[in-house]
Backbone as CSV, one residue per row, in Angstrom:
resi,resn,N_x,N_y,N_z,CA_x,CA_y,CA_z,C_x,C_y,C_z
1,UNK,155.863,81.006,58.776,157.189,80.540,58.380,157.596,81.236,57.085
2,UNK,158.844,81.680,57.021,159.317,82.258,55.776,160.524,81.492,55.268
3,UNK,160.666,81.478,53.969,161.762,80.771,53.334,163.040,81.587,53.446
4,UNK,164.128,80.957,53.843,165.392,81.662,53.989,166.109,81.764,52.646
5,UNK,166.733,82.913,52.436,167.622,83.058,51.291,168.982,82.526,51.744
6,UNK,169.183,81.235,51.542,170.435,80.635,52.008,171.189,80.031,50.838
7,UNK,172.483,79.877,51.045,173.353,79.310,50.023,174.088,78.120,50.613
8,UNK,174.393,77.164,49.768,175.264,76.061,50.175,176.694,76.501,49.881
9,UNK,177.452,76.815,50.930,178.807,77.338,50.729,179.841,76.230,50.584
10,UNK,179.533,75.032,51.105,180.394,73.866,50.915,179.497,72.658,50.666
11,UNK,179.629,72.050,49.503,178.894,70.815,49.210,179.628,69.669,49.880
12,UNK,179.468,69.582,51.201,180.321,68.711,52.015,179.948,67.241,51.929
13,UNK,178.711,66.941,51.587,178.284,65.543,51.557,178.294,64.898,52.921
14,UNK,177.988,65.655,53.968,178.062,65.125,55.327,176.951,64.114,55.596
15,UNK,177.335,62.984,56.186,176.338,62.053,56.693,175.679,62.637,57.933
16,UNK,176.497,63.225,58.824,175.981,63.856,60.039,176.871,65.044,60.393
17,UNK,176.655,66.157,59.691,177.387,67.378,60.011,176.932,67.919,61.347
18,UNK,177.884,68.365,62.172,177.556,68.842,63.524,178.604,69.839,64.009
19,UNK,178.278,70.509,65.098,179.187,71.313,65.915,179.935,72.399,65.123
20,UNK,179.215,73.305,64.443,179.919,74.415,63.798,180.495,75.370,64.834
21,UNK,181.750,75.770,64.639,182.450,76.663,65.576,183.216,77.695,64.754
22,UNK,182.978,78.972,65.015,183.663,80.040,64.287,184.948,80.422,65.010
23,UNK,186.072,80.408,64.277,187.365,80.836,64.793,187.658,82.224,64.234
24,UNK,187.470,83.259,65.066,187.619,84.632,64.593,189.050,84.925,64.166
25,UNK,190.029,84.404,64.912,191.414,84.672,64.588,191.826,84.152,63.224
26,UNK,191.250,83.047,62.813,191.565,82.453,61.518,190.579,82.857,60.428
27,UNK,189.450,83.445,60.836,188.413,83.739,59.858,187.885,82.471,59.221
28,UNK,187.681,81.465,60.048,187.388,80.115,59.543,186.286,79.473,60.379
29,UNK,185.382,78.773,59.721,184.381,77.970,60.408,184.828,76.512,60.395
30,UNK,184.824,75.899,61.577,185.109,74.472,61.697,183.803,73.737,61.998
31,UNK,183.715,72.509,61.546,182.620,71.622,61.939,183.081,70.180,61.745
32,UNK,182.256,69.224,62.141,182.644,67.823,62.027,181.558,67.015,61.343
33,UNK,181.962,65.974,60.638,181.033,64.932,60.198,181.231,63.778,61.162
34,UNK,180.224,63.551,61.996,180.347,62.560,63.056,180.424,61.155,62.492
35,UNK,179.628,60.854,61.484,179.495,59.481,61.006,180.596,59.053,60.039
36,UNK,181.215,60.001,59.382,182.396,59.722,58.563,183.497,60.579,59.162
37,UNK,184.098,60.133,60.283,184.817,61.047,61.181,185.834,61.947,60.493
38,UNK,185.590,63.242,60.614,186.484,64.220,60.011,186.241,65.576,60.641
39,UNK,187.298,66.385,60.688,187.196,67.795,61.027,187.241,68.564,59.711
40,UNK,186.278,69.456,59.505,186.199,70.208,58.255,186.281,71.700,58.538
41,UNK,186.636,72.475,57.512,186.714,73.916,57.692,186.326,74.632,56.413
42,UNK,185.883,75.886,56.610,185.510,76.751,55.489,185.979,78.165,55.790
43,UNK,186.641,78.800,54.805,187.166,80.158,54.932,186.362,81.076,54.015
44,UNK,185.403,81.848,54.558,184.553,82.678,53.705,185.318,83.691,52.864
45,UNK,186.397,84.256,53.403,187.114,85.309,52.688,187.706,84.816,51.371
46,UNK,188.074,83.548,51.332,188.696,82.993,50.130,187.803,81.981,49.420
47,UNK,186.731,81.554,50.103,185.859,80.540,49.525,186.453,79.151,49.521
48,UNK,187.534,78.955,50.279,188.208,77.662,50.306,187.712,76.820,51.477
49,UNK,187.891,75.529,51.356,187.481,74.600,52.407,188.451,73.439,52.445
50,UNK,188.393,72.670,53.521,189.287,71.530,53.661,188.737,70.501,54.614
51,UNK,189.422,69.390,54.700,188.966,68.272,55.523,190.166,67.551,56.106
52,UNK,190.057,67.149,57.381,191.086,66.337,58.017,190.408,65.104,58.619
53,UNK,190.658,63.921,58.061,190.052,62.696,58.621,190.482,62.484,60.059
54,UNK,189.600,61.907,60.849,189.854,61.641,62.264,189.737,60.141,62.530
55,UNK,190.452,59.645,63.554,190.435,58.200,63.812,189.164,57.716,64.488
56,UNK,188.426,58.635,65.143,187.226,58.244,65.884,186.175,59.340,65.732
57,UNK,184.890,58.999,65.923,183.834,60.009,65.832,184.015,61.110,66.868
58,UNK,183.809,62.341,66.420,183.970,63.520,67.256,182.590,64.069,67.591
59,UNK,182.228,64.062,68.889,180.928,64.560,69.296,180.867,66.074,69.298
60,UNK,181.880,66.708,69.895,181.921,68.169,69.983,183.359,68.608,70.208
61,UNK,183.606,69.880,69.948,184.934,70.450,70.202,184.777,71.944,70.433
62,UNK,185.746,72.507,71.142,185.804,73.949,71.374,187.237,74.407,71.162
63,UNK,187.415,75.667,70.831,188.740,76.237,70.702,189.336,76.459,72.084
64,UNK,190.645,76.280,72.210,191.332,76.528,73.479,191.831,77.963,73.534
65,UNK,192.078,78.450,74.751,192.492,79.837,74.932,193.852,80.112,74.306
66,UNK,194.736,79.123,74.330,196.066,79.343,73.781,196.128,78.910,72.318
67,UNK,195.956,77.636,72.061,195.985,77.137,70.689,195.347,75.751,70.657
68,UNK,194.901,75.356,69.483,194.316,74.039,69.322,192.894,73.962,69.837
69,UNK,192.431,72.738,70.037,191.056,72.482,70.423,191.000,71.483,71.568
70,UNK,189.939,71.580,72.359,189.572,70.515,73.278,188.450,69.747,72.612
71,UNK,188.655,68.467,72.388,187.707,67.651,71.642,187.071,66.610,72.534
72,UNK,185.755,66.511,72.437,185.018,65.462,73.134,184.716,64.373,72.111
73,UNK,185.709,63.509,71.892,185.485,62.345,71.053,184.504,61.425,71.774
74,UNK,183.844,60.615,71.035,182.912,59.694,71.684,183.647,58.678,72.538
75,UNK,184.968,58.573,72.340,185.771,57.673,73.156,186.362,58.372,74.374
76,UNK,186.266,59.707,74.446,186.826,60.431,75.575,187.364,61.784,75.156
77,UNK,187.917,62.520,76.128,188.448,63.855,75.874,189.851,63.784,75.277
78,UNK,190.189,64.820,74.504,191.521,64.885,73.908,191.816,66.316,73.506
79,UNK,193.090,66.656,73.472,193.530,67.893,72.839,193.793,67.582,71.370
80,UNK,193.305,68.441,70.497,193.404,68.212,69.055,194.059,69.416,68.395
81,UNK,195.045,69.161,67.578,195.691,70.205,66.777,195.072,70.157,65.381
82,UNK,194.259,71.142,65.015,193.594,71.073,63.710,194.553,71.217,62.532
83,UNK,195.711,71.821,62.773,196.664,72.017,61.688,197.384,70.727,61.308
84,UNK,197.697,69.896,62.309,198.471,68.684,62.051,197.666,67.410,62.232
85,UNK,196.559,67.504,62.961,195.781,66.312,63.276,196.282,65.567,64.495
86,UNK,197.317,66.086,65.155,197.861,65.427,66.346,196.818,65.407,67.462
87,UNK,196.731,64.261,68.146,195.744,64.070,69.209,196.446,63.640,70.487
88,UNK,196.151,64.323,71.583,196.658,63.962,72.905,195.471,63.475,73.723
89,UNK,195.364,62.162,73.896,194.185,61.572,74.522,194.201,61.744,76.030
90,UNK,193.004,61.962,76.592,192.811,62.013,78.041,191.554,61.218,78.375
91,UNK,191.518,59.981,77.956,190.320,59.155,78.126,190.061,58.812,79.582
92,UNK,191.064,59.000,80.449,190.875,58.681,81.865,190.132,59.789,82.609
93,UNK,189.827,60.893,81.943,189.209,62.034,82.624,187.836,61.692,83.197
94,UNK,187.101,60.799,82.526,185.773,60.431,83.008,185.408,59.068,82.447
95,UNK,184.696,58.266,83.250,184.196,56.965,82.804,182.726,57.134,82.439
96,UNK,182.419,57.031,81.155,181.055,57.263,80.682,180.226,55.991,80.610
97,UNK,180.807,54.856,80.906,180.054,53.608,80.856,179.527,53.325,79.462
98,UNK,178.207,53.110,79.340,177.600,52.819,78.050,177.161,54.071,77.298
99,UNK,177.548,55.239,77.786,177.214,56.475,77.086,178.447,57.026,76.391
100,UNK,178.236,58.058,75.593,179.354,58.676,74.885,179.087,60.171,74.773
101,UNK,180.143,60.959,74.592,179.989,62.402,74.471,179.237,62.765,73.200
102,UNK,178.447,63.836,73.328,177.736,64.359,72.179,178.067,65.847,72.035
103,UNK,177.089,66.730,72.140,177.324,68.147,71.883,177.847,68.859,73.123
104,UNK,178.522,70.013,72.913,179.031,70.783,74.029,179.535,72.153,73.613
105,UNK,179.647,73.070,74.601,180.165,74.419,74.379,180.786,74.931,75.671
106,UNK,181.529,76.041,75.549,182.144,76.676,76.714,181.278,77.816,77.220
107,UNK,181.268,77.986,78.552,180.627,79.168,79.129,181.608,80.339,79.091
108,UNK,181.175,81.493,79.570,181.971,82.715,79.452,183.229,82.696,80.301
109,UNK,183.328,81.764,81.251,184.537,81.608,82.062,185.466,80.534,81.507
110,UNK,185.124,79.973,80.345,185.998,78.994,79.719,185.864,77.586,80.232
111,UNK,184.743,77.268,80.890,184.470,75.888,81.298,183.701,75.193,80.180
112,UNK,184.040,73.947,79.903,183.437,73.190,78.807,182.289,72.355,79.348
113,UNK,181.082,72.628,78.853,179.899,71.870,79.225,179.568,70.932,78.077
114,UNK,179.424,69.650,78.384,179.216,68.667,77.325,178.258,67.585,77.811
115,UNK,177.337,67.203,76.945,176.361,66.180,77.283,176.684,64.852,76.652
116,UNK,175.924,63.844,77.034,176.152,62.495,76.531,174.870,61.927,75.933
117,UNK,175.027,60.788,75.275,173.899,59.993,74.800,174.207,58.530,75.052
118,UNK,173.183,57.741,75.191,173.354,56.302,75.365,173.634,55.668,74.011
119,UNK,174.569,54.751,73.961,174.966,54.148,72.685,173.824,53.388,72.021
120,UNK,172.865,52.918,72.809,171.709,52.216,72.252,170.441,53.071,72.321
121,UNK,170.618,54.364,72.603,169.530,55.338,72.658,168.445,54.944,73.663
122,UNK,168.844,54.320,74.760,167.886,54.033,75.824,167.568,55.315,76.588
123,UNK,166.337,55.422,77.040,165.893,56.619,77.729,166.510,56.729,79.120
124,UNK,166.732,57.968,79.531,167.160,58.239,80.894,168.579,57.830,81.217
125,UNK,169.441,57.698,80.204,170.830,57.279,80.452,171.851,58.407,80.248
126,UNK,171.411,59.517,79.653,172.347,60.594,79.333,172.513,61.543,80.519
127,UNK,173.592,62.335,80.480,173.878,63.291,81.558,174.631,64.483,80.994
128,UNK,174.678,65.549,81.804,175.414,66.762,81.456,176.633,66.879,82.357
129,UNK,177.792,67.155,81.749,179.048,67.269,82.486,179.654,68.658,82.298
130,UNK,180.482,69.042,83.269,181.276,70.267,83.182,182.747,69.891,83.279
131,UNK,183.522,70.343,82.300,184.963,70.055,82.267,185.698,71.341,82.609
132,UNK,186.458,71.297,83.699,187.179,72.473,84.175,188.643,72.422,83.744
133,UNK,189.333,73.486,84.106,190.779,73.549,83.866,191.451,72.297,84.426
134,UNK,192.374,71.727,83.668,193.012,70.492,84.080,192.202,69.264,83.722
135,UNK,191.105,69.467,82.987,190.221,68.390,82.513,189.536,67.653,83.661
136,UNK,189.312,68.344,84.762,188.495,67.786,85.828,187.044,67.775,85.348
137,UNK,186.416,66.617,85.409,185.096,66.419,84.819,184.080,66.125,85.920
138,UNK,182.992,66.901,85.951,181.999,66.775,87.008,180.607,66.627,86.391
139,UNK,179.857,65.635,86.863,178.477,65.464,86.407,177.617,66.550,87.039
140,UNK,176.861,67.302,86.195,176.106,68.450,86.671,174.605,68.218,86.746
141,UNK,174.056,67.376,85.863,172.628,67.123,85.901,172.305,65.887,85.061
142,UNK,171.136,65.332,85.303,170.650,64.175,84.598,169.631,63.460,85.473
143,UNK,168.967,62.440,84.963,169.205,61.879,83.638,168.453,62.629,82.539
144,UNK,168.956,62.436,81.306,168.305,62.926,80.100,168.206,61.761,79.120
145,UNK,167.513,62.011,78.017,167.440,60.988,76.971,168.562,61.141,75.953
146,UNK,168.848,62.397,75.530,169.939,62.645,74.585,170.317,64.116,74.688
147,UNK,171.418,64.399,75.371,171.867,65.782,75.534,172.402,66.327,74.220
148,UNK,171.967,67.543,73.883,172.382,68.129,72.614,172.719,69.604,72.803
149,UNK,172.207,70.488,71.934,172.660,71.868,71.885,172.631,72.617,73.206
150,UNK,173.658,73.455,73.413,173.812,74.292,74.602,173.989,75.744,74.191
151,UNK,173.527,76.653,75.031,173.738,78.080,74.803,173.504,78.832,76.105
152,UNK,174.010,80.080,76.151,173.830,80.947,77.313,173.230,82.272,76.863
153,UNK,172.432,82.877,77.720,171.904,84.206,77.438,173.055,85.214,77.441
154,UNK,172.893,86.345,76.738,173.992,87.324,76.692,174.436,87.824,78.064
155,UNK,173.521,87.864,79.047,173.906,88.307,80.390,174.389,87.169,81.279
156,UNK,174.457,85.959,80.715,174.952,84.771,81.423,174.120,84.393,82.651
157,UNK,172.870,84.803,82.665,172.008,84.443,83.786,171.156,83.211,83.489
158,UNK,171.141,82.792,82.230,170.374,81.602,81.846,171.232,80.706,80.967
159,UNK,171.091,79.407,81.157,171.714,78.419,80.275,170.607,77.574,79.666
160,UNK,170.785,77.223,78.394,169.813,76.410,77.677,170.448,75.074,77.304
161,UNK,169.678,74.007,77.449,170.135,72.659,77.118,169.036,71.936,76.351
162,UNK,169.413,71.325,75.245,168.468,70.586,74.410,168.518,69.100,74.739
163,UNK,167.350,68.484,74.900,167.239,67.032,74.988,166.427,66.599,73.769
164,UNK,167.145,66.143,72.746,166.510,65.890,71.452,165.442,64.822,71.539
165,UNK,165.720,63.725,72.218,164.763,62.614,72.253,163.618,62.842,73.231
166,UNK,163.744,63.837,74.076,162.624,64.228,74.931,161.798,65.343,74.291
167,UNK,162.175,65.742,73.078,161.473,66.802,72.352,161.404,68.085,73.177
168,UNK,162.525,68.443,73.805,162.488,69.563,74.740,163.772,70.371,74.720
169,UNK,163.622,71.674,74.983,164.737,72.541,75.335,164.468,73.026,76.749
170,UNK,165.461,72.887,77.633,165.326,73.315,79.018,166.103,74.611,79.246
171,UNK,165.679,75.349,80.258,166.412,76.522,80.720,166.798,76.317,82.178
172,UNK,167.956,76.877,82.555,168.427,76.847,83.934,168.744,78.268,84.381
173,UNK,168.695,78.501,85.672,169.358,79.657,86.250,170.854,79.335,86.255
174,UNK,171.664,80.294,85.808,173.097,80.031,85.687,173.898,80.993,86.549
175,UNK,174.807,80.432,87.340,175.721,81.198,88.182,177.085,81.179,87.507
176,UNK,177.411,82.264,86.813,178.652,82.307,86.047,179.876,82.215,86.941
177,UNK,179.868,82.911,88.065,181.046,82.933,88.933,181.382,81.543,89.453
178,UNK,180.379,80.763,89.812,180.600,79.446,90.410,180.474,78.305,89.408
179,UNK,179.939,78.577,88.235,179.746,77.517,87.253,178.686,76.525,87.683
180,UNK,177.620,77.028,88.284,176.565,76.168,88.801,175.241,76.448,88.083
181,UNK,174.392,75.429,88.023,173.073,75.560,87.413,172.006,75.175,88.442
182,UNK,170.806,75.745,88.279,169.711,75.460,89.204,168.395,75.721,88.484
183,UNK,167.315,75.176,89.074,165.959,75.473,88.616,165.744,75.080,87.156
184,UNK,166.047,73.815,86.849,165.753,73.361,85.478,164.257,73.426,85.221
185,UNK,163.896,73.953,84.049,162.493,74.102,83.669,162.353,73.960,82.168
186,UNK,161.159,73.611,81.735,160.906,73.465,80.310,160.862,74.837,79.658
187,UNK,161.704,75.044,78.674,161.754,76.304,77.929,160.885,76.221,76.676
188,UNK,161.055,75.140,75.906,160.247,74.895,74.708,159.938,73.408,74.627
189,UNK,158.692,73.063,74.355,158.307,71.680,74.072,158.081,71.515,72.574
190,UNK,158.637,70.436,72.024,158.440,70.113,70.617,157.420,68.985,70.447
191,UNK,156.680,68.684,71.478,155.657,67.652,71.382,154.671,68.005,70.277
192,UNK,154.451,67.078,69.344,153.553,67.308,68.230,154.170,68.052,67.067
193,UNK,155.418,68.461,67.194,156.085,69.178,66.106,156.533,68.205,65.022
194,UNK,156.848,68.754,63.868,157.289,67.928,62.755,158.666,67.324,63.021
195,UNK,159.521,68.059,63.705,160.868,67.587,63.958,161.232,67.642,65.432
196,UNK,162.536,67.563,65.698,163.060,67.590,67.058,164.137,68.661,67.160
197,UNK,164.336,69.227,68.351,165.389,70.227,68.523,166.767,69.574,68.522
198,UNK,167.732,70.269,67.923,169.101,69.744,67.846,170.057,70.835,68.333
199,UNK,171.061,71.190,67.544,172.023,72.205,67.960,171.415,73.596,67.954
200,UNK,172.069,74.540,68.680,171.490,75.872,68.817,172.579,76.931,68.956
201,UNK,172.156,78.197,68.852,173.048,79.342,69.003,172.243,80.513,69.536
202,UNK,172.916,81.426,70.229,172.252,82.596,70.797,172.655,83.834,69.998
203,UNK,171.740,84.793,69.842,172.102,86.032,69.155,172.231,87.176,70.160
204,UNK,172.628,88.350,69.672,172.906,89.478,70.561,171.656,89.990,71.258
205,UNK,170.474,89.684,70.726,169.227,90.114,71.336,168.713,89.113,72.376
206,UNK,169.474,88.039,72.597,169.089,87.043,73.586,168.077,86.038,73.083
207,UNK,167.904,85.941,71.771,167.002,84.961,71.178,167.789,83.699,70.828
208,UNK,167.160,82.557,71.043,167.800,81.262,70.812,167.382,80.715,69.453
209,UNK,168.367,80.388,68.628,168.134,79.756,67.329,168.356,78.255,67.480
210,UNK,167.352,77.455,67.115,167.438,76.004,67.262,167.196,75.336,65.917
211,UNK,168.086,74.401,65.562,167.905,73.615,64.341,166.885,72.523,64.612
212,UNK,165.847,72.445,63.780,164.807,71.438,63.959,165.065,70.290,62.980
213,UNK,165.792,69.287,63.450,166.114,68.140,62.611,164.828,67.391,62.279
214,UNK,164.701,66.963,61.047,163.486,66.369,60.479,162.386,67.405,60.242
215,UNK,162.637,68.655,60.566,161.601,69.678,60.495,161.765,70.706,59.406
216,UNK,162.880,70.652,58.637,163.092,71.563,57.503,163.209,73.028,57.933
217,UNK,163.639,73.321,59.149,163.625,74.730,59.537,164.557,75.014,60.704
218,UNK,164.798,76.309,60.918,165.365,76.850,62.143,164.259,77.594,62.866
219,UNK,164.275,77.535,64.193,163.316,78.267,65.005,164.061,79.292,65.845
220,UNK,163.482,80.496,65.964,164.065,81.544,66.806,163.114,81.824,67.963
221,UNK,163.608,81.618,69.209,162.782,81.755,70.398,163.210,82.971,71.211
222,UNK,162.211,83.708,71.700,162.529,84.832,72.576,162.852,84.311,73.972
223,UNK,163.328,85.167,74.890,163.748,84.691,76.221,162.640,84.055,77.046
224,UNK,161.382,84.186,76.611,160.275,83.542,77.307,159.865,82.226,76.655
225,UNK,160.593,81.810,75.614,160.292,80.547,74.959,159.248,80.641,73.866
226,UNK,158.875,81.849,73.480,157.908,82.015,72.393,158.632,81.962,71.058
227,UNK,158.084,81.204,70.106,158.701,81.114,68.784,158.418,82.399,68.005
228,UNK,159.424,83.239,67.902,159.288,84.514,67.210,159.342,84.345,65.694
229,UNK,160.020,83.295,65.242,160.219,83.114,63.802,160.576,81.673,63.484
230,UNK,160.003,81.162,62.404,160.445,79.900,61.813,161.038,80.221,60.451
231,UNK,162.237,79.758,60.215,162.904,79.990,58.942,162.987,78.666,58.196
232,UNK,162.260,78.561,57.119,162.229,77.329,56.338,163.539,77.141,55.581
233,UNK,164.021,75.902,55.556,165.269,75.556,54.878,165.007,74.549,53.762
234,UNK,165.924,74.447,52.801,165.742,73.503,51.700,166.225,72.095,52.017
235,UNK,166.421,71.795,53.297,166.880,70.471,53.711,166.031,69.999,54.882
236,UNK,165.791,68.701,54.947,164.962,68.131,56.000,165.664,68.090,57.339
237,UNK,166.987,67.906,57.309,167.694,67.605,58.541,168.815,68.597,58.857
238,UNK,168.456,69.847,59.174,169.462,70.738,59.749,169.820,70.239,61.143
239,UNK,171.092,70.279,61.487,171.528,69.677,62.742,172.029,70.674,63.778
240,UNK,172.625,71.766,63.330,173.134,72.754,64.271,173.380,74.060,63.532
241,UNK,173.687,75.117,64.299,173.919,76.424,63.688,174.914,77.212,64.540
242,UNK,175.600,78.156,63.896,176.570,78.995,64.590,176.727,80.296,63.819
243,UNK,176.887,81.382,64.558,177.148,82.669,63.926,178.628,82.771,63.593
244,UNK,178.904,83.372,62.435,180.285,83.536,62.008,180.422,84.674,61.025
245,UNK,181.571,84.721,60.362,181.893,85.842,59.510,182.569,86.931,60.313
246,UNK,183.182,87.908,59.644,183.966,88.927,60.356,183.160,89.745,61.357
247,UNK,181.854,89.908,61.126,181.022,90.661,62.054,179.964,89.787,62.726
248,UNK,180.127,88.468,62.640,179.209,87.497,63.249,177.765,87.714,62.783
249,UNK,177.615,88.097,61.516,176.297,88.375,60.959,175.794,87.273,60.034
250,UNK,176.586,86.227,59.861,176.179,85.088,59.036,175.835,83.919,59.943
251,UNK,174.735,83.254,59.647,174.364,82.060,60.399,174.677,80.843,59.532
252,UNK,175.630,80.037,59.996,176.012,78.812,59.298,175.197,77.651,59.858
253,UNK,174.806,76.739,58.981,173.948,75.617,59.370,174.547,74.323,58.857
254,UNK,174.791,73.366,59.752,175.232,72.040,59.342,174.010,71.163,59.084
255,UNK,174.186,70.148,58.253,173.048,69.330,57.837,173.455,67.857,57.772
256,UNK,172.443,67.005,57.566,172.663,65.560,57.573,171.931,64.896,56.409
257,UNK,172.517,63.815,55.909,171.858,62.961,54.915,171.530,61.589,55.491
258,UNK,171.810,61.397,56.758,171.670,60.077,57.369,170.236,59.562,57.252
259,UNK,170.089,58.364,56.729,168.789,57.715,56.651,167.897,58.189,55.524
260,UNK,168.354,59.131,54.727,167.528,59.626,53.632,167.619,58.685,52.433
261,UNK,166.486,58.390,51.838,166.438,57.514,50.665,166.969,58.251,49.438
262,UNK,167.345,57.525,48.389,167.766,58.191,47.151,166.705,59.151,46.623
263,UNK,165.447,58.797,46.777,164.370,59.663,46.313,164.318,60.950,47.133
264,UNK,164.471,60.810,48.455,164.468,61.991,49.318,165.657,62.888,49.009
265,UNK,166.823,62.302,48.796,168.016,63.085,48.477,167.865,63.825,47.155
266,UNK,167.199,63.204,46.207,167.009,63.846,44.908,166.169,65.107,45.047
267,UNK,165.294,65.140,46.042,164.441,66.295,46.243,165.060,67.387,47.088
268,UNK,166.226,67.131,47.669,166.914,68.131,48.494,168.411,68.052,48.243
269,UNK,168.849,68.534,47.085,170.257,68.387,46.689,171.252,69.083,47.610
270,UNK,170.796,70.004,48.457,171.717,70.686,49.370,171.929,69.923,50.671
271,UNK,171.195,68.827,50.872,171.354,68.035,52.088,172.797,67.549,52.212
272,UNK,173.321,67.615,53.422,174.713,67.229,53.666,175.698,68.356,53.465
273,UNK,175.220,69.501,52.980,176.101,70.641,52.762,176.133,71.591,53.944
274,UNK,177.108,72.489,53.918,177.177,73.578,54.889,176.438,74.768,54.287
275,UNK,175.377,75.205,54.964,174.561,76.306,54.483,174.931,77.600,55.198
276,UNK,174.638,78.719,54.559,174.857,80.035,55.166,173.705,80.946,54.798
277,UNK,173.271,81.740,55.760,172.176,82.680,55.520,172.384,83.937,56.340
278,UNK,171.696,85.010,55.938,171.715,86.280,56.663,170.459,86.345,57.515
279,UNK,170.575,86.189,58.836,169.388,86.159,59.700,168.878,87.537,60.091
280,UNK,169.619,88.592,59.747,169.204,89.934,60.116,169.555,90.322,61.535
281,UNK,170.361,89.526,62.191,170.804,89.797,63.555,172.175,89.165,63.723
282,UNK,172.975,89.684,64.637,174.329,89.181,64.817,174.405,88.231,66.009
283,UNK,175.462,87.435,66.011,175.715,86.517,67.103,176.766,87.023,68.057
284,UNK,177.116,86.173,69.021,178.109,86.495,70.027,179.340,85.610,69.834
285,UNK,180.533,86.097,70.166,181.727,85.264,70.066,181.609,84.042,70.982
286,UNK,182.080,82.898,70.500,182.081,81.692,71.328,183.288,81.717,72.261
287,UNK,183.076,81.553,73.567,184.211,81.518,74.495,185.130,80.329,74.230
288,UNK,186.376,80.464,74.636,187.369,79.404,74.464,187.611,78.693,75.787
289,UNK,188.064,77.455,75.687,188.346,76.659,76.880,189.566,77.235,77.589
290,UNK,189.440,77.436,78.895,190.471,78.136,79.652,191.601,77.216,80.099
291,UNK,191.447,75.904,79.952,192.475,74.987,80.425,193.602,74.774,79.452
């Protein structure tokens, strides 16, 4: 394990920072604090940042092909205008019962894949959904314990899905043309590890970067699931990561302070902040929702 030369670019004070998304057109990174509901942003070129409070917790969001965002609030799907905060609710798109939306991303065809978690964290209640154009929502796989980070290989032949409470990252065969998955298999097991897998991102070499919440690190896995590198961080609870910057050469990391004692916080003053580091490899542009 090596220590990362990282900086806290925004002292955000996030209780549960999540879902970093780079907007190339704006030169801006967006992310959310789930527990103190807000959409936040950071502009590296100017060093400025901002915050827009939200009425409900936001599990995940993606940029739309035309403008705005598709947001998976824990209460349901909605179109979100980040500039004004206007929300167009579509809660009738799917009935989640006792579960709620968590993390999600778009595939290369602009379909939004989003997982759920059980509100009481009961095992085997979560599922993975695919949201198509027109907000048609289809259950694709399950059950899981807690669906989290998603990513695709650069050739779009593999999809990765994190189940945080099962201490596992799974891989699927992915059919880009049809938007179908098959042959779920264990990609990485975190059994016996210090932390659990959370959000993730893929780089141009096809290696998967996973935030190890409670583990003080990011892990980089090769396409066979071998841990090629552990990057130590100055915070216990990194939650997710995303490539950004004008050349997608910066890795941004969201973090959490949830459940940390005053003593623990005193020992990790960057906890809750938005971190940035140079990983020595570039990322891929995040696809936008086609609907």
